[in-house]
N, C-alpha and C positions, 0 to 999 in steps of 0.2 A: 255200747254194744247191746243189742236187743236180747231179751230173755227168751231162749229157745226151748225152755222146758214145757212139758205138757201142762196146760192150764185148765183146771176143772173147778167149777163153782158148785157149791151145795147150798140149797135154799131151804130154810126152815123158819118157822115163826119166832122161835126163841130156843134157848137151851133149858127150858123148864121141862120137867117130865123125866122119865127114866128109860123107857123102852126104845122107841125109834130114835130119840135124840141121842141116847148113849151109843147105840149101834153106829149111827152116822158120825158121831164124834170119834169113835174108835177108827172108823174107816178114814176120816180126814187126817187124823194124827198119823196113821200108818202110811198114807200116801205122801204126806209132807216129809216123813223120814226117808222115803224113796226118791226124794228130790223132785216131786211133782209140785207145781205151783197150785196151791189150794186157797180158794176164797170161800169163806164161810159167810154167806149172806143171810142176815137175820132180820126178820121184821122188826124185832126189838132185841138189842143185845142185853139180855138178862137171863137169869136162871142159875140154878145151883151147879150146873156143869160148866159154866163159863170159865171158871178157874182151871179147868182141865184141858183147855185148848192149847195145843203146841205153839211155841213162840214163832215157828216158821209159817203159821197160817195167818192169812190176812182176814181179819174179822171186819165185815162191812155191816154197819148198823143203819138200817133204813128208818129207824126211829118212828115206827108206826104202831099205834095202839092195837090195830087189827091188821091181819095180813092183807085183807082186801083193800085197805087204805094204802098199801105199799106199792101198788101196781106201777105208778108213774116213777117212783124212786127206783124200782127194779128195772124199768125200761132205761132210765138214765145210766144205771150201773152197767147193764148189758151192752149198751151202745158205746160206753167209754172203755170198758175192759175186754169185751169180746172173748169170753172163755170158750174153749173148744167144745165144752159140754156143760149143761146145767142139770144137776141132779136134784130132784125135789123129794121132799119127805112129807107124807100125810096128804089126804085128799084136797083139803081147802087150799093148801100151799101149792099143790100141783095145778089146780084150776087157775090160780092167780098167775103162775108162771106161764102157763099155756096162753092165757089171755094177753099177757104182757108181750110175749113174742109175736102173737098174731097182730095186735094193735101196732106194734113197732115194725112189723114186717121183717123180723130178724130170722135168719136161717140157722140159729144155734140149736143143735140137737138137745132135746130135753129127755132125760131119763126119769120116768116116774117110778118112784119106789113106794109101795104100799106095805105097811106093817100091821099085823094083827096077831092075835093069839092062835 
Protein backbone atom coordinates (compact mmCIF):
# COMPACT_ATOMS: atom_id res chain seq x y z
CA UNK A 1 0.00 0.00 0.00
CA UNK A 2 1.53 3.35 -1.05
CA UNK A 3 2.32 5.98 1.54
CA UNK A 4 -0.30 8.74 1.09
CA UNK A 5 1.15 11.16 3.63
CA UNK A 6 2.45 14.58 2.66
CA UNK A 7 6.16 14.20 1.83
CA UNK A 8 8.48 17.15 2.49
CA UNK A 9 12.26 17.22 2.24
CA UNK A 10 14.52 19.67 4.06
CA UNK A 11 18.02 20.23 2.65
CA UNK A 12 20.91 21.49 4.79
CA UNK A 13 24.68 21.12 4.71
CA UNK A 14 24.79 19.45 8.16
CA UNK A 15 23.41 19.79 11.67
CA UNK A 16 26.36 21.84 12.85
CA UNK A 17 25.53 25.27 14.12
CA UNK A 18 22.76 26.56 16.27
CA UNK A 19 20.43 29.10 14.67
CA UNK A 20 18.99 28.06 11.31
CA UNK A 21 19.80 24.40 11.88
CA UNK A 22 18.02 24.30 15.24
CA UNK A 23 14.95 26.10 13.86
CA UNK A 24 14.78 23.70 10.92
CA UNK A 25 15.17 20.67 13.15
CA UNK A 26 12.37 21.93 15.40
CA UNK A 27 10.10 22.27 12.35
CA UNK A 28 11.08 18.82 11.04
CA UNK A 29 10.39 17.16 14.38
CA UNK A 30 7.02 18.93 14.72
CA UNK A 31 5.95 17.92 11.21
CA UNK A 32 6.97 14.30 11.82
CA UNK A 33 4.79 14.29 14.95
CA UNK A 34 1.89 15.47 12.75
CA UNK A 35 2.30 12.37 10.54
CA UNK A 36 4.06 14.21 7.69
CA UNK A 37 6.73 12.16 5.92
CA UNK A 38 9.91 14.18 6.48
CA UNK A 39 13.25 13.58 4.81
CA UNK A 40 16.19 15.49 6.25
CA UNK A 41 18.70 15.62 3.41
CA UNK A 42 22.16 16.54 4.68
CA UNK A 43 25.28 17.26 2.68
CA UNK A 44 27.04 15.41 5.48
CA UNK A 45 25.21 13.78 8.39
CA UNK A 46 27.18 15.33 11.21
CA UNK A 47 26.83 17.92 13.92
CA UNK A 48 25.86 18.34 17.52
CA UNK A 49 22.13 18.42 16.71
CA UNK A 50 22.08 15.03 14.96
CA UNK A 51 21.06 13.23 18.15
CA UNK A 52 17.93 15.43 18.40
CA UNK A 53 16.38 14.17 15.15
CA UNK A 54 13.05 12.43 15.75
CA UNK A 55 13.04 8.68 14.96
CA UNK A 56 10.25 9.19 12.41
CA UNK A 57 12.48 11.39 10.21
CA UNK A 58 14.39 9.77 7.37
CA UNK A 59 17.95 11.19 7.43
CA UNK A 60 19.58 11.15 4.00
CA UNK A 61 23.37 11.49 4.09
CA UNK A 62 24.76 12.74 0.76
CA UNK A 63 28.23 12.30 2.27
CA UNK A 64 29.78 15.36 0.61
CA UNK A 65 32.58 17.44 2.10
CA UNK A 66 31.04 20.57 0.61
CA UNK A 67 27.41 21.26 -0.32
CA UNK A 68 28.41 22.17 -3.88
CA UNK A 69 29.84 18.66 -4.28
CA UNK A 70 26.49 17.11 -3.33
CA UNK A 71 24.60 18.33 -6.41
CA UNK A 72 24.52 15.00 -8.28
CA UNK A 73 23.72 13.03 -5.13
CA UNK A 74 20.88 15.48 -4.50
CA UNK A 75 19.60 14.97 -8.05
CA UNK A 76 19.58 11.18 -7.53
CA UNK A 77 17.73 11.58 -4.23
CA UNK A 78 15.10 13.89 -5.77
CA UNK A 79 14.51 11.63 -8.78
CA UNK A 80 14.11 8.54 -6.58
CA UNK A 81 12.02 10.03 -3.79
CA UNK A 82 10.03 12.84 -5.45
CA UNK A 83 9.13 14.88 -2.36
CA UNK A 84 6.18 17.21 -2.78
CA UNK A 85 8.39 20.15 -1.77
CA UNK A 86 12.04 20.81 -1.00
CA UNK A 87 12.82 23.37 1.69
CA UNK A 88 16.35 24.75 1.74
CA UNK A 89 18.21 26.48 4.52
CA UNK A 90 21.00 29.05 4.00
CA UNK A 91 22.08 30.67 0.69
CA UNK A 92 24.74 28.22 -0.56
CA UNK A 93 22.42 25.27 0.06
CA UNK A 94 19.56 27.03 -1.74
CA UNK A 95 21.72 27.71 -4.80
CA UNK A 96 22.79 24.05 -4.92
CA UNK A 97 19.17 22.86 -4.71
CA UNK A 98 18.00 25.29 -7.40
CA UNK A 99 20.80 24.16 -9.72
CA UNK A 100 20.08 20.49 -9.06
CA UNK A 101 16.41 20.89 -9.99
CA UNK A 102 17.31 22.93 -13.05
CA UNK A 103 19.92 20.44 -14.30
CA UNK A 104 17.59 17.47 -13.69
CA UNK A 105 14.57 19.34 -15.11
CA UNK A 106 12.53 18.48 -12.04
CA UNK A 107 9.35 20.37 -11.23
CA UNK A 108 9.64 20.00 -7.46
CA UNK A 109 8.66 23.21 -5.65
CA UNK A 110 11.59 24.69 -3.75
CA UNK A 111 10.99 26.86 -0.72
CA UNK A 112 14.05 28.97 0.01
CA UNK A 113 14.42 29.88 3.67
CA UNK A 114 16.91 32.56 4.65
CA UNK A 115 17.87 33.12 8.28
CA UNK A 116 19.76 36.03 9.82
CA UNK A 117 19.76 38.24 12.86
